[in-house]
TIVEX-746996 format. One record per residue (C-alpha): residue number from 1; residue in one letter; chain; x, z, y. Coordinates in Angstrom, 1 decimal. Each point is the difference from the previous one (the first is absolute). Example, Ala and Ser with C-alpha at 12.3 -4.5 7.8 and 13.67 -1.06 7.14 Angstrom:
BEGIN
> 1|a|A|12.3|7.8|-4.5
> 2|s|A|1.4|-0.7|3.4
This chain:
BEGIN
> 1|m|A|-52.5|47.2|-22.0
> 2|s|A|1.7|-0.5|3.3
> 3|e|A|0.2|3.7|0.6
> 4|n|A|1.5|0.5|-3.5
> 5|r|A|2.6|-2.7|0.7
> 6|t|A|0.9|1.7|3.3
> 7|q|A|0.4|3.4|-1.6
> 8|a|A|2.2|-1.6|-2.7
> 9|q|A|2.1|-1.7|2.6
> 10|h|A|0.4|3.2|1.9
> 11|k|A|1.0|1.9|-3.1
> 12|e|A|2.5|-2.7|-0.8
> 13|v|A|1.6|0.4|3.4
> 14|e|A|0.1|3.8|-0.4
> 15|t|A|1.8|-0.3|-3.3
> 16|k|A|2.3|-2.8|0.8
> 17|p|A|3.6|1.2|0.1
> 18|l|A|1.4|0.6|3.5
> 19|t|A|3.3|-1.8|0.6
> 20|v|A|3.1|1.6|1.5
> 21|l|A|3.1|-1.9|1.1
> 22|v|A|3.1|2.2|-0.2
> 23|t|A|3.5|-1.3|1.0
> 24|g|A|3.4|1.6|-0.4
> 25|f|A|3.3|-1.4|1.2
> 26|g|A|3.0|-1.3|-2.0
> 27|p|A|3.6|1.1|0.4
> 28|f|A|1.8|0.0|3.4
> 29|g|A|3.1|1.6|1.4
> 30|s|A|0.9|3.2|-1.8
> 31|h|A|-3.4|0.0|-1.8
> 32|k|A|1.0|-1.9|-3.2
> 33|v|A|-3.1|1.5|-1.6
> 34|n|A|-2.8|0.2|2.4
> 35|s|A|-2.2|3.0|-0.6
> 36|s|A|-3.0|-1.7|1.6
> 37|w|A|-0.2|-2.7|-2.6
> 38|e|A|0.9|2.4|-2.8
> 39|a|A|-3.0|2.1|0.8
> 40|v|A|-2.4|-2.9|0.8
> 41|k|A|0.7|-1.8|-3.3
> 42|l|A|-1.4|3.0|-2.0
> 43|l|A|-3.4|-0.1|1.6
> 44|p|A|-1.8|-2.7|-2.0
> 45|s|A|0.5|2.1|-3.2
> 46|m|A|-1.3|3.2|1.5
> 47|g|A|-3.8|-0.7|-0.2
> 48|l|A|-1.0|0.4|3.6
> 49|t|A|-3.7|0.6|0.8
> 50|a|A|-2.1|0.9|3.0
> 51|n|A|-3.4|1.6|-0.3
> 52|g|A|-0.1|-1.2|-3.6
> 53|r|A|0.8|-3.6|0.9
> 54|e|A|3.0|-1.6|-1.6
> 55|l|A|2.7|-1.1|2.4
> 56|r|A|1.8|-3.3|-0.6
> 57|v|A|3.6|0.6|1.3
> 58|e|A|2.0|-3.1|1.0
> 59|t|A|3.7|0.9|0.5
> 60|r|A|2.7|-2.2|1.6
> 61|e|A|3.7|0.5|0.5
> 62|i|A|0.9|-1.3|3.4
> 63|r|A|3.5|-1.3|1.0
> 64|v|A|1.4|1.6|3.1
> 65|s|A|-0.3|-3.2|2.0
> 66|y|A|-1.7|-0.7|3.3
> 67|e|A|-0.9|-3.6|-1.0
> 68|l|A|-1.4|1.0|-3.4
> 69|v|A|-2.1|2.8|1.4
> 70|r|A|-1.3|-2.2|2.8
> 71|d|A|-1.1|-2.7|-2.5
> 72|r|A|-0.9|1.9|-3.1
> 73|v|A|-2.0|3.0|1.3
> 74|p|A|-2.8|-2.0|1.7
> 75|a|A|-0.1|-2.2|-3.1
> 76|l|A|-0.5|3.1|-2.2
> 77|w|A|-2.9|1.1|2.2
> 78|d|A|-1.6|-3.4|-0.5
> 79|e|A|0.7|-0.1|-3.7
> 80|i|A|-0.9|3.5|-1.0
> 81|n|A|-2.6|0.9|2.6
> 82|p|A|0.6|3.7|-0.5
> 83|d|A|-2.2|3.0|0.9
> 84|l|A|3.1|1.9|0.9
> 85|c|A|3.6|-0.9|0.7
> 86|i|A|2.8|2.5|-0.3
> 87|h|A|3.6|-1.0|0.9
> 88|v|A|2.7|2.4|-1.2
> 89|g|A|3.7|0.2|1.1
> 90|v|A|2.9|2.3|-0.4
> 91|s|A|1.3|2.3|2.8
> 92|p|A|2.9|2.5|0.2
> 93|y|A|-2.3|3.0|0.5
> 94|k|A|-0.9|2.5|-2.7
> 95|s|A|-3.7|-0.1|0.7
> 96|i|A|-2.7|-2.6|-0.7
> 97|k|A|-1.2|-1.5|3.3
> 98|y|A|-3.4|-1.6|0.8
> 99|e|A|0.7|-2.4|2.9
> 100|k|A|-2.7|-0.1|2.6
> 101|c|A|1.1|-3.1|1.9
> 102|a|A|2.2|-3.1|0.0
> 103|n|A|2.0|-1.6|2.9
> 104|n|A|-0.1|-3.6|1.2
> 105|h|A|3.3|0.2|1.8
> 106|g|A|3.6|1.3|-0.6
> 107|y|A|1.2|-1.8|-3.1
> 108|f|A|3.8|-0.5|0.4
> 109|l|A|1.4|0.7|-3.5
> 110|q|A|1.0|-2.6|-2.7
> 111|d|A|-2.0|-0.3|-3.2
> 112|v|A|1.6|-0.4|-3.5
> 113|d|A|0.6|-3.7|0.7
> 114|s|A|2.0|0.9|3.1
> 115|q|A|-2.8|-1.5|2.1
> 116|f|A|-1.3|1.4|3.3
> 117|l|A|-3.5|-0.4|1.1
> 118|e|A|0.1|-3.0|2.4
> 119|s|A|-1.6|2.2|2.6
> 120|s|A|-0.1|3.7|0.1
> 121|t|A|-3.8|-0.3|0.3
> 122|i|A|-2.1|-0.8|-3.1
> 123|h|A|-3.0|-1.5|1.7
> 124|p|A|0.4|-0.7|3.7
> 125|g|A|-3.2|0.7|1.9
> 126|s|A|-1.3|2.4|-2.6
> 127|p|A|-0.4|3.8|0.5
> 128|d|A|3.2|2.0|0.3
> 129|v|A|-1.2|2.4|-2.7
> 130|l|A|-2.6|-0.2|-2.7
> 131|k|A|-1.3|3.1|-1.7
> 132|t|A|-1.6|0.6|-3.4
> 133|s|A|-3.7|0.9|0.1
> 134|l|A|0.6|2.8|-2.6
> 135|d|A|-0.1|3.7|0.8
> 136|l|A|3.5|0.9|-1.1
> 137|d|A|-0.2|3.7|0.7
> 138|g|A|-3.1|0.3|-2.2
> 139|l|A|1.5|-2.2|-2.6
> 140|s|A|3.2|1.9|-0.3
> 141|e|A|-1.9|3.3|-0.3
> 142|e|A|-2.2|-1.4|-2.7
> 143|v|A|2.9|-1.5|-2.0
> 144|l|A|2.1|3.2|0.3
> 145|s|A|-3.0|2.0|-1.2
> 146|i|A|-0.4|-2.2|-3.1
> 147|v|A|3.7|0.2|-0.8
> 148|a|A|0.0|3.8|0.4
> 149|k|A|-2.9|0.3|-2.5
> 150|e|A|1.9|-2.1|-2.5
> 151|e|A|3.0|2.3|0.4
> 152|g|A|-2.0|3.2|-0.5
> 153|g|A|-0.3|0.8|3.7
> 154|k|A|3.6|-0.7|0.8
> 155|n|A|1.0|-3.0|2.1
> 156|n|A|3.6|-1.2|0.3
> 157|v|A|-1.0|-3.2|1.6
> 158|k|A|0.2|-0.5|3.8
> 159|i|A|-2.1|-2.7|1.8
> 160|e|A|0.3|-0.6|3.7
> 161|v|A|-1.7|-2.3|2.5
> 162|s|A|2.5|-2.1|1.8
> 163|f|A|-0.3|-2.2|3.1
> 164|d|A|3.3|-1.9|-0.5
> 165|a|A|0.2|-2.4|-2.9
> 166|g|A|3.6|-1.0|1.0
> 167|q|A|-0.1|-3.5|1.6
> 168|y|A|1.5|-1.6|-3.1
> 169|l|A|-1.7|-1.7|-3.0
> 170|c|A|-2.3|3.1|-0.6
> 171|d|A|-1.3|-0.2|3.5
> 172|f|A|0.0|-3.8|-0.2
> 173|i|A|-2.2|-0.3|-3.1
> 174|y|A|-2.3|2.7|1.3
> 175|y|A|-0.6|-1.8|3.3
> 176|t|A|-0.3|-3.3|-1.9
> 177|s|A|-2.9|1.3|-2.1
> 178|l|A|-1.7|1.9|2.8
> 179|h|A|0.2|-3.1|2.2
> 180|h|A|-1.4|-2.2|-2.8
> 181|t|A|-3.1|2.3|-0.3
> 182|f|A|-0.2|0.2|3.8
> 183|k|A|0.2|-3.7|0.4
> 184|k|A|-2.5|-0.8|-2.8
> 185|k|A|-2.3|2.9|0.8
> 186|i|A|0.3|1.5|-3.5
> 187|d|A|-1.7|3.3|0.5
> 188|k|A|-0.6|0.9|-3.7
> 189|a|A|3.6|0.5|-1.0
> 190|p|A|2.1|2.7|1.5
> 191|v|A|3.8|-0.3|0.1
> 192|l|A|2.6|2.7|-0.4
> 193|f|A|3.7|0.2|-0.1
> 194|v|A|1.6|2.8|-2.0
> 195|h|A|3.7|1.0|0.2
> 196|v|A|1.5|1.7|-3.0
> 197|p|A|3.4|1.6|-0.5
> 198|p|A|2.6|-1.5|-2.3
> 199|l|A|-0.5|0.9|-3.7
> 200|d|A|0.7|3.6|-0.9
> 201|q|A|0.6|1.0|3.6
> 202|p|A|-2.0|2.1|-0.8
> 203|y|A|-2.9|-1.8|-1.7
> 204|s|A|0.1|-1.8|-3.4
> 205|q|A|-1.4|-3.5|-0.5
> 206|s|A|-3.1|1.4|-1.8
> 207|c|A|-0.6|2.5|2.8
> 208|l|A|0.1|-2.7|2.7
> 209|a|A|-2.3|-2.2|-2.0
> 210|n|A|-2.4|2.9|-0.5
> 211|v|A|-0.2|0.7|3.8
> 212|l|A|-0.6|-3.8|0.5
> 213|k|A|-2.7|0.1|-2.6
> 214|h|A|-1.8|2.9|1.6
> 215|t|A|0.4|-1.6|3.4
> 216|i|A|-1.7|-3.1|-1.1
> 217|e|A|-2.8|1.8|-1.9
> 218|s|A|-0.7|2.3|2.9
> 219|i|A|-0.2|-2.9|2.5
> 220|l|A|-2.4|-2.0|-2.1
> 221|s|A|-2.1|3.0|-1.1
> 222|n|A|-0.6|0.9|3.6
> 223|k|A|-0.5|-3.7|1.0
> 224|s|A|-2.7|-0.6|-2.6
> 225|n|A|-1.9|3.2|0.8
């Protein structure tokens, strides 16, 4: 009886949906429509799976505010307890960028509320740089391969691995999440920041969402192997 109960519990764990937290930013500066949120908000309706398991996708639009990010992001981690966290932001480049690391120092720009970070350092005494645990080179190759198959062997999408998230709110939210997992010793849930171009420069909203979908599915498929 006990063995049957254990097997049933194990099966329940295996079939329980994995949870993904995905954030995109709201408007700021010249970005009256922020492509990051426009892409992210499509994900819950796209039916994401990993190795046959349903993915529960929790999306949040984040105001471009130091204070809000500092307060809200750790709270989202505690509330949602995700198996994966993806932050998405807009950049001026024409490629999609997987960011490898986030900086603790060098934040000198105002946010949308005309507020500066009270110190140019996010967490004094913490590491200067925190890195994602993910193999971004392997991830980019896998996602590009999937997209190429969907397009009949052609691939007009460019994904690059970057080591500079920009020392603004994109970098800030990335370090905030990585620091939260570092501080709380959360090993089960990788964190990644993805930079996307503005809409239609050159990728459409649906194209960006599709790349994010395959990014998430690839990470969790490999993680659960």
